[in-house]
N, C-alpha and C positions, 0 to 999 in steps of 0.2 A: 139688464132687462134679463130677465132668468123665463121659460117656460118650463107651468107644472103642466103636470093631469090632471082634467075633470071626472067629470060622469062626459062630460058631449064632448071630450079629445082635453087637446094640449092648451090654453091663455096664457096668456102675457101678464107677468109679475114686475112690480118693481123688486131689483135686489139691490145689494150694496155695491157701489164702483168695486170700493178696496178686494181687496182679495182671499188675503186674508180676515177679515170682514165676512165675504162670501159666505166660504167656507165653514165659518162656525155657524151663520146663517142657514145654512141646508143642512147640519147638524142637529140646529134646531129642530127643523121642520123633518127629522127622519128621511132625508131623502140618501143619505151617504150614508157610504160605506168603512167612514172611519183614516179612511187617506184624503187628500188635495181632491178636489174633480173641477172638471175645470168649465164653465158657466154654459150652458144652454141657452145660446139666446140665439135671434130670431134668424139672423144673416149664415151664424154654426151652423143649424139646423138644416138651412138650406140644405147649404154647399151635403149637410148628406146626403139628404135625400134626395142628386142631384144623384147618387148614384143607387139607382131601384128605379127603374122601368113601373113601380107600383104605387098607385096611389094611397097619400101622407094619408087616409080616415079607411084607409085596407087594413081590416081586423084580421091579423094573422093566426091569432088565439088568444084565446081566455087563459089568463096563467092563473092558478089554484093556487093560495087554501082562497085566497078574495074575490079570484074570479073575477077578476080586470081583465079587460079590454085590453090589450096590445096591439097597438093602434100600428102602423108604420113610422107614423111621427113619432108615438109613444118610444118605440126602438129604436129612433134616430137622436131624440134628446136624451136619451140612455147608454147608449154610444159617445154622443160628443162630453158626456158629464165624466166616462172613465176615457179619455182621453184615445182614439181614434179616430185610426183615421178616414177619412173618407170612405174610402175604400173596402173597405169589410163590412162595413150598413151588408149589404145582399149577404154574405158568410153566417153575420148574425143572427136575422130577417131565417138562415135556415134552422140552426141553432137553437132557436126559437119556436119556430114547431116543431121539432124535434123533442122537445121537451112537453113540450105539449097532448101529445100523445097515449091514449091512455097504458097502452102496457107501462110506457117510463113511467107510469103511476106517480107525479110530480107532487100528487095531493098527501100521502106517506114521503115521497124524499124534502117537498118542506115543511113537514108538521110533526116529523119524527124526534126524538131525544136522539137520535143516533145521526150521528157528525159523518153525515151522510150527503154532496157535493157531486153537478156533473163535470165529470172529463167530455173537454168537449174535444174531438181529433177532427185533425180535420186531411182531405188524401187528395188527391187531380193538381191541377196544372198551375190553383190559383196560392199552391205552396212556397210556389218559385215568384211568383208573381209580385204575390204578396210580403214575400220576404219573410212568409212563417217558420219556427225553428224547426227540424227534423234530425236536431244532431248534438251536440256536444249543449248539453242541461237543459236538454228541451220542458222539461218540469220547473225548472226554478227558473231564476229571473235571468236578465239580462234580453230582453226579445221585447218590444214594442206592442207587434202583431200580439203573440201570443197576451202576455200579460192585459195586453187591453180589450180583446178577443171574452176571452176568459171575466176578465171584469165586467162589461160591459152585461153579461150574459145572467152575473149576479146580479145589478140594481136593477134589470129589468123584473127577474123573480120577485125579487125587493120590490119597489114601486110601483109595481103594478101589478104584482101576486098580494100583494101587503104580508110579507114572510117577515118581517123585521124581530129582530131577535128578543129572545125574553114576552114575548108575546104571539103570534102565533107560529113562526119558529124557534121551536120546544129544545133544539138542541144541548146537552148536558154537559160538552164542552166543544164542540164545535171541530174543524180542521183550516189548516190554515187557507188549505184550496178551499172555501169558499169566498175568499176573497178574489181570486180567478187559477183559474184551472185548464189547461187549452196547449193540446203540446202540435204536430203535424206528425202526419206517419211517416221513416225513410223510404220508399219507394225504392231511392233505388240506389238501395245498399239494402235491401229484402228477397232473398230467395226466392220467395211467393208472390201470386197473387195482390196487388192489397188490399187491405182491407173494408174499400169500396165496394170494387169485381166483387169480391168474396162474396160484400151485402148485393149485389143485383143492378151495378149501374157498369157503364159505360166505362172502357178503362183513357178514355179519354175526356172525362167528369172530374170535377169538383166537386167535390163530397163533404158536411159536417157526421156525425155518431156520438151522439149524445150516450155515456155511461156512466146511472147515478154508483159511484167509487165514494167509498165509505175512506176511503186513503191509501198510504202510497207503502210498502215494505221491503225494504233492498234486500235483492238474491244478490252473497258478489258471492259466486264458486267459479274457484279456476276448471271444476270439469275438462274433458278436454274427447268424451265420449260420449257416446247420444244418451243409452242408456245410465251412464253415472251422472249425465245430465238433465234427463229428467229425473233421475231417483230422487235430487237432492231437491226439486223444483217442488215435485207433489207431496214430499212431505214435508216444507214448508206452510204448504196450502192447509193440510188438516191441522187447524187448533179448536181447541170448543164453546170460544166466542166468539163465533161465528153466526155473522148470521147466515148467511150463503150457508151450512148444512142444518139451522134450525129452516129452512123453508126450504132454502132446494133454490140458490141463484144463478148466478150468471157471473163469476168470476174471472178475472181479464187478467193476461200474465202482456205486458212488452219488454220483446225479449228484447234484447239490446241485437247489433249485428252480429257478433261474434258469437252470439250462446246460436243466432239463430241459421248459421252456419256453419257449426257445428254436426245442427241435427239434417240441415239441406244436405251434407253431404255424405251423412246414414244413410239416405235413401229418403227425410222423410218426410212428409208434408204435411201441411197442417190438420188434414183430418189423421194423420196417427199420430200425434202433436195429440191432440185430444182425446185421442180412444189413449192416452198411454197416461196422460196425465190423471183423467178420470178413473182409472181403475187400480192405481198405482194410489190415488189421494182418495181413494172414502175411509174414511176414520170408524171407530167402534163409538156406538150412539153410552153407551157407558164412561167413557171418557167425559159423557158433558156433567154440568150439574144438575139436580136433582129436576127443580123446576124447569129447564133449558130442555131437559130428557124430556117430560113429562108434555113438555108446549109445542118439541114435534115429535114424538109418537100423533099426537091433536093436525098439525100440523099435513103430518107426510108420509099415514095410514093408506091414507089415499093412494097416493101414487106406491107405495114402496112394499104395501103389506102390512101382517103386525107386526111390531117394530118389539123389539125388545133390548138390555146394554147388549146384548153380543151382536146385532144387527152393525154393520159396515153397510156408512152410509153414502154415499157417494155424494160428493158439492152440489149437483144440482141434476134436473132431473135425467140426463141426455149429455153427451158428450156432446154434441155439437154445440150446449148452451156454452163452451168456456173461450173467452173472448180472446184473438190473439192479433198481436200488432206489432211490427219493428220498427224500433225509437233509441235513438239516443247513439252515441258515437262510439269508438273503437272505447274497452275494456270490461272487464265480468260481471257487471252488473246486468242484473235485469231487475223489473218489478212486479210486486204481484200485486192488485188494485182487486182489493175483497168489494163488495158491489154492499149495497142495503139489502138487499135479497131478495123482499118485491120492488120488481122493477126486472127491466128490461128495455138492452139497446136500442137505437132509434138512428135509423141517417136515414137523412134527407142532398139531395141533391142540390147546391147550388144552382141560381141560374147561371146562364153567360154573361155575359159582359153586358154595360149599356154602351154607348157608343164614351159617354162622361169616364166609363172608367180608365185608366193608365195602370198600366206595373209598375207595380213600387219599386222605389231602392235599396237591395238590399243593406 
């Protein structure tokens, strides 16, 4: 048996017993992402639901562009299909809440031709308890919690929000992050306050932050002083095909611990890093294609005043909108995460554990 969504909740339907046949059956109904899924049997869904105190029919959010109701049960069904361990359900519920907040602009994220996908960043004690990866290859393969959590969010967006590729999802090429895009912050190696604390939550809490990410760009530099490091990162940000410059976005930088400590040793706090990057990444508007320049004139004149070809465009309306997080392992690599532009990151606290929650084996 497998569960599917209806307007009134999840009904039980007959499904093939054979796993290969089951996965063909799922794809025929447009419920999958192209990778094998776990059958969402009643028992599996109930085991998942045991890890939240919320009622199964509680509506967590309404998911654009199809505006389906993401009930706790529907989220649990997609978590099972993605291969999530049951104890990940509260984190997934918080991520669903985050992407549905208006400033995230899920309608735009889901229906755009841009290759945008939610990057989920996890903070707090649950990172260790659930075995999430914040170090080596934290944006890549090899960790079940990262991979299945990000994947489950995508399945919710597709199956509850009706964002099917070529239908409501109009991405020209998409990106691998549309399968799964999730990491944890390496708080123990960061010289600064964790992301969730910076965004107003208590230090002992756990949280997810959703970012409307257009992709990743490796920034490999052996710079050993702060000024040199900030200069080359800022120069990397400034490119004329960037939504962040057209619209005034919210770019994100994932700093390696090595790069973060270079900056901190020279007295830079996160605010100092943001201000330096914001100033040094200003780009001459004339670098843009003519049509893109005209779009920028239309979209950012209210913010910046008259814009001509010599106007220096900031990447975001203010330095505070440059996101900074420390993640990864030893090495000279940091990551630039450009955004959809017309989106803002949202952080949601993950509720404390229910009695059913147990620490995961890492």
